[in-house]
C-alpha positions in Angstrom: 78.8 109.6 85.3 81.3 109.0 88.2 83.6 111.2 90.1 87.2 110.1 89.3 90.5 110.9 91.3 94.3 110.4 90.2 96.4 110.7 93.0 100.0 110.8 92.1 102.9 110.3 94.6 106.6 110.3 95.2 108.2 108.2 97.5 110.6 110.7 99.5 114.1 109.4 99.7 114.0 108.7 103.6 112.0 106.0 103.0 114.5 103.9 101.3 116.9 104.9 104.6 114.8 102.4 106.7 115.5 99.2 108.0 113.9 96.5 105.5 111.9 95.3 108.4 110.2 98.4 109.0 110.2 99.3 105.0 108.1 95.9 105.1 105.4 96.4 107.6 105.0 100.1 106.2 104.5 98.7 103.1 101.8 95.9 104.5 99.7 98.6 106.0 99.8 100.8 103.1 98.8 97.7 100.8 96.1 96.3 103.1 94.2 99.6 103.2 94.3 100.0 99.5 92.9 95.9 99.3 89.9 96.7 101.6 89.3 100.1 99.4 89.5 97.9 96.1 86.6 96.0 97.9 84.2 98.8 98.9 81.8 100.4 96.0 83.2 102.0 92.8 86.9 101.1 92.2 90.5 101.9 93.0 93.2 100.9 91.1 96.5 100.8 91.8 99.6 101.9 89.5 103.5 101.7 89.4 105.6 104.6 87.9 108.7 103.6 89.2 111.5 103.6 86.0 108.7 105.6 84.0 108.3 109.1 85.4 111.0 111.4 87.2 108.0 112.8 88.7 106.1 110.1 90.7 106.2 106.4 91.4 102.8 105.8 92.3 99.7 106.4 90.8 96.0 105.6 92.6 92.9 105.9 90.5 89.5 106.1 92.4 86.0 106.0 91.1 83.1 106.9 93.6 79.6 107.9 93.2 79.5 110.4 95.9 82.6 112.8 96.8 82.4 111.7 100.3 84.0 108.1 99.3 86.7 110.2 97.4 87.1 112.1 100.6 87.2 109.0 102.9 89.9 107.2 101.1 92.0 109.9 101.1 91.3 110.5 105.1 92.8 106.6 105.5 95.5 107.1 103.5 96.8 110.5 105.5 96.7 107.8 108.7 98.7 105.1 107.4 102.1 105.9 108.6 103.5 105.0 104.7 101.9 108.2 103.9 104.5 110.1 105.8 106.7 109.0 103.3 104.6 109.7 100.1 104.9 113.4 98.7 101.6 113.8 97.0 102.8 115.0 92.8 99.6 115.9 91.7 95.3 115.2 92.2 93.5 115.1 88.8 89.8 115.2 89.6 87.3 114.9 87.1 83.7 112.8 86.0 83.5 110.1 83.7 82.2 107.2 82.8 84.1 103.1 82.8 86.2 101.4 85.1 89.9 100.7 83.9 90.9 97.1 82.9 94.3 95.5 83.6 96.2 96.9 80.6 99.2 99.7 80.8 97.4 103.1 81.2 98.5 106.3 80.1 96.8 110.0 81.5 96.8 112.8 79.9 95.4 115.6 82.7 94.6 118.1 79.9 93.1 115.5 77.3 95.1 115.1 73.7 94.5 116.9 70.3 94.1 114.9 67.4 93.4 111.2 66.5 94.1 108.6 69.2 95.5 105.3 67.4 93.8 102.3 67.1 93.6 99.4 69.8 93.4 101.9 72.8 90.7 101.8 75.2 89.6 105.7 75.9 88.3 106.6 79.2 87.3 110.4 78.7 86.8 113.0 81.1 85.4 116.5 80.9 89.2 117.5 81.1 91.7 114.2 81.3 92.1 111.3 79.4 93.2 108.0 80.5 94.1 105.2 78.0 94.3 101.8 78.3 96.2 99.7 76.0 99.4 97.7 74.7 103.0 99.2 76.0 104.0 99.5 72.0 101.5 102.0 71.3 101.2 104.3 74.7 104.8 104.8 75.3 106.0 106.7 71.9 102.3 108.5 72.7 103.4 109.7 76.0 107.0 110.3 74.7 105.2 112.8 72.1 102.5 113.7 74.0 103.7 114.1 77.4 101.2 113.0 80.5 102.1 109.8 82.7 102.8 105.9 81.8 102.0 103.3 83.9 101.4 99.5 85.1 98.6 98.4 86.7 99.7 96.0 89.4 97.9 94.5 92.6 98.8 97.2 95.5 101.5 94.8 97.2 103.5 94.2 93.8 103.3 98.1 93.6 104.6 98.8 97.0 107.2 96.3 96.2 108.5 98.1 93.3 109.1 101.3 95.5 
């Protein structure tokens, strides 16, 4: 079993008021941090929620063997200048098995009742459920059940959507 951290962030309106050149510098610095962490032990997946959620714009799913890795990533994240324009919406911690693929993700922080539709890959934690699969299956499920729907992106792609 590995530790999971699902971090959801909303971009503050002040970021959008910055000069385009400064926005680019902040995104570049943040993307570099994400790419460095993706190359380390465990995993870090980056998802865009832009246009899919009124609550959050960015979801980071980190998997690590030790709590120190979760803390080290968060500490470095807070040291970036872009972090001053990101409001944490939620942090869901759990333990589970498996790593994300490239598909669309639906996160249900408190799980789901009932059977899962076919064609989905399930990541079950002790409390939460993450599902990966096709958009046309996950979209109606999140509409019915709540949760967060997100699209996997490369770090810079996700930041360019902000």
